[in-house]
C-alpha positions as CSV (number, residue, x, y, z in Angstrom):
1,M,-26.1,26.4,-17.3
2,K,-29.2,28.1,-16.1
3,D,-30.8,25.8,-13.6
4,A,-27.1,24.4,-12.5
5,L,-27.3,23.0,-9.1
6,K,-24.4,24.1,-6.4
7,I,-23.7,20.6,-5.2
8,V,-21.7,19.7,-2.0
9,I,-19.9,16.4,-1.4
10,P,-18.5,15.9,2.2
11,I,-15.7,12.6,2.1
12,H,-13.6,12.3,5.3
13,S,-11.2,11.0,2.9
14,L,-9.6,9.7,-1.0
15,D,-8.3,6.8,0.5
16,P,-9.7,4.0,-1.7
17,G,-13.7,2.6,-0.8
18,G,-16.6,1.7,-2.3
19,V,-19.0,4.8,-1.3
20,E,-15.9,7.2,-2.2
21,R,-15.6,5.7,-5.6
22,V,-18.8,6.1,-6.3
23,A,-19.7,9.6,-5.2
24,L,-16.6,10.9,-6.8
25,G,-17.7,9.7,-10.3
26,L,-20.9,11.4,-9.5
27,A,-19.7,14.3,-8.8
28,G,-17.6,13.9,-12.3
29,H,-20.9,13.4,-14.1
30,W,-22.7,16.4,-12.4
31,Q,-19.7,18.6,-13.5
32,R,-19.7,17.7,-17.2
33,A,-23.4,18.2,-16.9
34,G,-23.0,22.2,-15.8
35,H,-23.9,21.3,-12.3
36,Q,-21.3,23.2,-9.7
37,V,-19.6,21.1,-7.3
38,T,-17.3,20.8,-4.3
39,I,-15.8,18.3,-2.4
40,V,-15.2,19.2,1.2
41,L,-12.7,17.2,2.1
42,G,-12.0,16.0,5.5
43,R,-8.5,14.5,6.0
44,P,-5.9,17.3,4.6
45,G,-2.2,16.1,2.4
46,C,-4.0,13.2,1.0
47,D,-1.3,11.2,-0.8
48,R,-3.9,10.5,-3.1
49,L,-5.4,14.2,-3.9
50,A,-2.7,14.2,-7.5
51,S,-4.3,11.5,-9.0
52,A,-8.4,12.5,-8.0
53,P,-10.5,13.1,-10.4
54,P,-10.4,16.6,-11.3
55,L,-12.6,18.2,-9.2
56,D,-13.2,21.0,-7.1
57,Y,-11.9,20.3,-3.4
58,W,-11.7,22.4,-0.3
59,Q,-10.1,21.4,2.7
60,I,-8.8,22.9,5.7
61,P,-4.7,22.1,6.3
62,S,-4.0,20.4,9.7
63,R,-0.3,19.6,10.3
64,L,-2.0,16.7,13.2
65,S,-3.4,13.3,11.1
66,T,-7.3,13.6,11.8
67,A,-7.4,9.8,10.7
68,S,-8.7,9.0,14.5
69,W,-11.2,11.5,14.9
70,E,-12.4,12.2,11.0
71,T,-16.3,12.4,11.4
72,P,-15.6,15.5,14.6
73,W,-13.2,17.0,11.8
74,M,-15.4,16.1,9.1
75,V,-18.2,18.3,11.0
76,Y,-15.8,21.0,11.7
77,C,-14.8,21.2,7.7
78,L,-18.1,21.1,7.0
79,Y,-20.1,23.7,9.0
80,S,-16.9,25.7,8.3
81,Y,-17.7,25.7,4.5
82,L,-21.0,25.9,4.6
83,I,-21.0,29.1,6.5
84,E,-19.0,30.8,3.6
85,H,-20.8,29.2,1.1
86,R,-24.5,28.7,0.3
87,A,-25.6,25.5,-1.3
88,D,-28.7,23.7,-3.1
89,V,-28.1,20.5,-1.9
90,L,-26.1,18.6,0.2
91,F,-25.3,15.0,-1.1
92,L,-24.1,12.7,1.7
93,P,-22.8,9.3,0.1
94,G,-23.2,7.1,2.6
95,N,-24.5,6.0,6.2
96,T,-21.5,7.3,8.0
97,Y,-22.2,10.2,6.8
98,A,-26.1,10.3,8.7
99,V,-24.5,11.6,11.7
100,V,-22.1,14.6,9.7
101,G,-25.6,16.0,8.3
102,A,-27.3,15.8,11.1
103,A,-25.1,18.0,13.1
104,M,-25.5,20.6,10.5
105,K,-29.4,20.3,10.9
106,L,-28.1,21.5,14.9
107,L,-24.9,24.4,13.9
108,L,-26.9,25.5,10.8
109,G,-30.3,25.5,11.7
110,D,-32.7,27.4,9.1
111,H,-29.3,28.1,7.2
112,E,-28.6,24.5,6.2
113,P,-29.6,23.2,2.4
114,P,-31.7,20.6,2.5
115,M,-30.0,16.8,2.6
116,A,-30.3,13.7,0.8
117,L,-28.9,10.4,2.1
118,K,-27.9,7.6,0.1
119,V,-27.9,4.5,2.6
120,S,-24.9,2.6,1.7
121,N,-25.4,-0.3,3.5
122,T,-28.0,-2.6,4.7
123,F,-29.6,-1.2,8.2
124,H,-30.0,-4.3,9.4
125,R,-27.3,-5.5,11.5
126,P,-27.1,-8.8,13.7
127,D,-23.5,-8.4,14.2
128,M,-24.7,-5.7,17.0
129,P,-24.9,-6.2,20.6
130,A,-28.7,-6.2,21.7
131,L,-28.5,-2.8,23.5
132,L,-26.6,-1.3,21.1
133,R,-29.0,-1.8,18.3
134,Q,-31.8,-0.7,20.7
135,G,-29.6,2.8,19.8
136,Y,-28.6,2.5,17.2
137,G,-33.0,1.5,16.5
138,I,-33.5,5.2,17.5
139,W,-30.7,6.7,15.6
140,L,-32.2,5.3,12.4
141,R,-36.0,7.0,13.4
142,A,-34.2,10.5,13.5
143,Q,-32.8,9.9,10.5
144,G,-36.1,9.6,9.3
145,R,-37.3,12.5,10.0
146,L,-34.2,14.6,9.4
147,F,-33.7,14.4,6.5
148,E,-35.5,15.3,3.1
149,R,-34.7,12.2,1.1
150,L,-33.7,8.9,2.2
151,V,-32.4,6.9,-1.1
152,G,-32.4,3.4,-1.3
153,L,-30.0,1.1,-4.6
154,S,-32.7,-1.2,-4.9
155,E,-36.7,-1.4,-3.9
156,P,-36.1,-4.6,-1.3
157,M,-34.0,-1.6,0.3
158,A,-35.8,1.1,0.2
159,R,-38.7,-1.5,2.2
160,E,-35.9,-1.8,4.4
161,I,-35.6,2.0,5.2
162,R,-38.8,2.4,5.1
163,Q,-39.7,0.1,7.8
164,A,-36.4,0.9,10.0
165,T,-36.5,5.5,10.3
166,G,-40.7,5.5,9.5
167,A,-39.9,7.5,6.7
168,T,-42.9,8.2,4.8
169,S,-42.9,7.0,0.9
170,S,-42.1,10.5,-0.4
171,R,-38.6,10.8,1.0
172,I,-37.6,7.7,0.0
173,D,-36.4,7.8,-3.8
174,V,-34.9,4.0,-5.0
175,I,-31.9,4.8,-7.1
176,A,-29.5,2.0,-8.9
177,N,-26.2,2.2,-7.0
178,P,-23.9,4.0,-10.0
179,I,-21.0,1.7,-9.9
180,L,-19.8,1.6,-13.7
181,P,-19.7,4.2,-16.5
182,R,-20.4,3.4,-19.2
183,S,-17.1,3.4,-21.2
184,R,-15.8,0.7,-18.2
185,L,-19.5,-1.2,-18.7
186,R,-18.2,-1.6,-22.3
187,A,-14.3,-2.5,-21.3
188,L,-15.4,-5.0,-18.6
189,G,-17.9,-6.1,-21.3
190,K,-14.9,-7.5,-23.6
191,L,-13.0,-9.0,-21.7
192,D,-11.6,-12.3,-22.7
193,R,-12.8,-14.8,-20.6
194,R,-10.4,-18.4,-20.2
195,A,-11.9,-21.7,-19.9
196,P,-11.5,-22.2,-16.0
197,S,-9.0,-25.5,-15.4
198,I,-9.8,-28.7,-14.1
199,W,-6.3,-28.3,-12.2
200,G,-6.8,-24.8,-10.7
201,T,-9.2,-21.9,-10.3
202,R,-8.0,-18.5,-9.2
203,Y,-10.9,-17.2,-6.9
204,L,-10.8,-12.9,-6.4
205,T,-12.4,-10.7,-3.5
206,A,-12.0,-7.3,-2.8
207,G,-13.1,-5.2,0.1
208,R,-11.5,-3.3,3.2
209,L,-9.7,-5.2,5.7
210,V,-12.0,-4.7,8.0
211,P,-14.4,-6.8,9.7
212,Q,-17.6,-6.3,8.2
213,K,-16.0,-8.3,4.8
214,N,-15.4,-11.1,7.2
215,H,-12.1,-12.0,5.3
216,A,-11.3,-14.3,7.8
217,M,-14.3,-16.9,6.9
218,L,-13.3,-16.8,3.4
219,L,-9.5,-18.0,4.7
220,R,-11.0,-20.4,6.8
221,A,-13.5,-21.7,4.5
222,F,-10.5,-21.5,2.1
223,A,-8.7,-24.2,3.9
224,R,-11.3,-26.8,4.1
225,A,-12.3,-26.5,0.3
226,A,-9.0,-25.4,-1.6
227,R,-7.7,-28.2,-3.7
228,P,-3.3,-27.3,-3.7
229,S,-3.3,-25.7,-7.2
230,D,-5.8,-23.4,-6.2
231,T,-5.5,-19.3,-5.4
232,L,-7.3,-16.4,-3.7
233,T,-6.0,-12.8,-4.4
234,I,-7.4,-10.2,-1.9
235,A,-7.6,-6.7,-3.3
236,G,-8.1,-4.1,-0.6
237,E,-6.3,-2.9,2.6
238,G,-7.4,-1.9,6.2
239,P,-6.3,-2.5,10.0
240,G,-6.9,-6.0,9.6
241,R,-4.1,-7.5,7.4
242,S,-1.6,-8.4,10.1
243,A,-4.7,-10.3,11.2
244,L,-5.2,-12.0,8.0
245,E,-1.4,-12.7,7.2
246,Q,-1.3,-14.4,10.9
247,L,-4.4,-16.3,9.9
248,A,-3.8,-17.8,6.1
249,A,0.0,-18.7,7.9
250,E,-1.5,-20.6,11.0
251,S,-3.8,-22.4,8.3
252,G,-0.8,-23.3,6.2
253,I,-2.9,-21.8,3.0
254,A,-0.2,-18.5,3.0
255,D,1.7,-19.2,0.0
256,R,-2.0,-19.7,-1.8
257,V,-3.3,-16.8,-1.0
258,R,-2.2,-13.0,-2.1
259,L,-2.8,-9.7,-0.7
260,A,-3.0,-7.7,-3.1
261,G,-3.5,-4.5,-1.3
262,H,-4.8,-1.4,-2.6
263,V,-4.7,-1.7,-6.2
264,A,-5.5,1.3,-8.7
265,S,-8.0,-1.0,-11.2
266,I,-9.4,-4.1,-10.3
267,D,-9.8,-4.9,-13.7
268,P,-6.6,-6.5,-14.4
269,L,-7.2,-8.8,-11.7
270,L,-11.0,-9.7,-12.8
271,E,-9.6,-10.8,-16.5
272,Q,-7.7,-13.0,-14.8
273,A,-10.1,-14.2,-12.2
274,D,-11.8,-17.3,-12.6
275,A,-15.0,-16.8,-9.5
276,F,-15.4,-14.0,-7.6
277,V,-16.0,-14.3,-3.8
278,L,-17.7,-12.0,-0.9
279,S,-17.7,-13.4,2.4
280,S,-19.6,-9.9,4.2
281,D,-21.5,-9.8,6.9
282,Y,-23.8,-7.2,5.6
283,E,-23.6,-4.5,2.7
284,G,-26.0,-1.9,1.3
285,L,-25.1,-3.3,-2.5
286,P,-21.3,-4.2,-3.4
287,G,-20.2,-2.6,-6.3
288,V,-17.4,-5.1,-7.0
289,V,-19.8,-7.5,-7.2
290,V,-21.9,-5.1,-10.1
291,E,-18.2,-4.8,-11.1
292,A,-17.1,-8.8,-11.4
293,L,-20.7,-9.6,-13.6
294,A,-19.7,-7.0,-15.2
295,A,-17.0,-9.0,-16.3
296,G,-19.0,-12.5,-16.5
297,L,-17.6,-14.1,-13.3
298,P,-20.0,-16.5,-12.4
299,V,-19.9,-15.0,-7.6
300,L,-20.0,-17.1,-4.6
301,S,-22.3,-14.8,-2.1
302,T,-23.0,-14.4,0.9
303,D,-26.8,-13.6,1.7
304,C,-25.5,-9.9,3.1
305,C,-27.9,-7.0,2.2
306,A,-31.6,-7.1,0.9
307,S,-30.2,-5.9,-2.7
308,M,-28.0,-9.7,-3.4
309,R,-30.6,-10.9,-5.0
310,C,-31.0,-8.4,-7.2
311,L,-27.5,-9.2,-8.1
312,V,-27.3,-12.5,-8.2
313,E,-29.7,-14.9,-9.4
314,D,-28.9,-17.6,-7.5
315,G,-28.0,-20.9,-10.1
316,R,-27.8,-18.6,-12.9
317,T,-25.3,-16.2,-12.6
318,G,-23.7,-17.3,-9.0
319,L,-24.8,-18.6,-6.0
320,L,-25.9,-17.4,-2.1
321,V,-25.0,-18.8,0.3
322,P,-25.7,-17.7,4.3
323,R,-23.8,-14.8,5.6
324,D,-21.6,-16.1,9.0
325,D,-21.6,-20.0,7.6
326,E,-18.0,-21.6,6.9
327,A,-19.2,-24.6,6.2
328,A,-22.0,-23.9,3.5
329,F,-18.6,-20.6,2.4
330,A,-16.5,-23.5,1.5
331,E,-18.5,-26.3,-0.1
332,G,-19.9,-23.1,-2.3
333,L,-16.2,-22.4,-3.4
334,A,-16.3,-26.7,-4.5
335,R,-19.0,-25.4,-6.3
336,I,-18.9,-22.4,-8.0
337,R,-15.1,-23.8,-9.3
338,E,-17.4,-26.1,-11.1
339,F,-20.2,-23.2,-12.0
340,R,-21.6,-22.6,-15.7
341,G,-22.8,-19.9,-15.2
342,D,-24.7,-17.1,-17.4
343,A,-22.4,-14.6,-18.5
344,Q,-24.9,-12.4,-20.6
345,R,-27.2,-12.6,-18.3
346,A,-24.7,-11.5,-15.5
347,R,-23.4,-8.6,-17.8
348,T,-27.1,-7.3,-18.3
349,I,-27.9,-7.2,-14.4
350,A,-24.4,-4.8,-14.3
351,A,-25.6,-2.7,-17.1
352,R,-28.5,-1.7,-14.9
353,Y,-25.9,0.1,-12.6
354,E,-24.4,2.6,-15.4
355,V,-24.2,5.5,-13.6
356,A,-25.5,8.1,-16.7
357,D,-29.2,7.0,-15.3
358,A,-28.4,7.5,-11.9
359,A,-26.5,10.5,-11.9
360,D,-29.9,12.2,-13.8
361,R,-32.0,10.3,-11.1
362,Y,-30.3,12.2,-8.5
363,I,-30.1,15.6,-10.7
364,D,-34.1,15.2,-11.0
365,M,-34.6,14.9,-7.0
366,M,-32.0,17.7,-6.0
367,M,-33.8,19.2,-8.3
368,T,-37.2,18.8,-6.8
369,L,-35.2,19.5,-3.8
370,R,-34.1,23.4,-4.3
371,R,-38.0,24.1,-5.5
372,E,-39.6,22.7,-1.6
373,R,-37.3,24.9,0.2
374,E,-37.8,28.0,-2.2
375,S,-41.3,27.2,-2.1
376,R,-41.0,26.6,1.9
377,R,-39.2,30.4,2.1
378,R,-41.4,31.7,0.0
379,H,-44.0,31.0,2.4
380,D,-42.5,31.5,5.3
381,R,-41.5,35.0,4.0
382,E,-45.5,35.4,3.4
383,L,-46.7,34.2,6.4
384,S,-44.0,36.9,8.0
385,T,-45.1,39.8,6.3
386,W,-49.3,38.6,6.6
387,A,-48.4,39.0,10.1
388,R,-46.5,41.9,10.4
389,H,-49.4,44.3,8.7
390,A,-52.4,42.0,10.3
391,P,-55.0,44.2,11.4
392,W,-55.5,43.6,15.0
393,R,-51.9,43.7,15.9
394,R,-51.2,46.7,17.6
395,S,-48.0,48.0,19.2
396,L,-47.6,47.9,22.7
């Protein structure tokens, strides 16, 4: 391919996570289009490498676990790679990789590749203490100057990025989150939806078992609103599992709650569910909601990000309730089991987040970044040559 790009993507590990899944999906599409894509893995010896997409993975072997200090290790790994290999663009697939990109700017200086940061989570963080939020605000302003492009997942998110970082409009792109390949979008659209039972509702949620997802509030709301024959399945793994198991037992709902752990595919669970629920305190644009909409499921979600109203049309494809409001969420659980949403409209919304179109738009952006970098370097060389041959310049 004549204009093939050399794209480098840092990924901490192949453990399940929406940011990583989306990045690997994009990487596969770019590679099939003829671009050279390298995934720099931070965590060596990942047990999921054998089942990962067929991409070019690069890692530094280590006998010690790097999970507890994954960011410094990723900085070391990525620097080691970039010091030896040329890259046209460094694609940072989520907010947590911003500090890694900043470290590359510091360590590589003029030799760093242009960087595009995909903003995967909202910048609005009410969970942070006030003093920490002030420091976080300074860090966001720095990102607005550091990175050549910041990518928002929706127009409301782009406005939030502009306000939080102070970045100019020319440095902010809006590209829908590339969640679903076309084949999977079609498959989810063909799932056989059964009529909800009047006796029991099968609720489903998915996400890492971490505080951001607020599964504890979900369990308390389920305990308040659920009927004896209602069930809740939570797909995902994380450090909060034992606390959630204990809370379910104390709330008397352990026999109706299933912690499914990491699943290779959520599609069978989507087919079996009657409603999808999301209890997060904050998100960027949750891919699991896109998957649920593609399957024609009604969605109950907290209003956890600027992009949520672009996804869930309240009263038509689902219900939105305030974040961290247990009573409102419990009421929503009762309402969603009687909800008769517009499944066709839900699938139309989900189709906006198909991979191919977004992947092509990213490539257009990266081509622009490469041209801008080459133009700046030519300009710098011309200035340097002109200065050396200036007629008034004389040796001392």
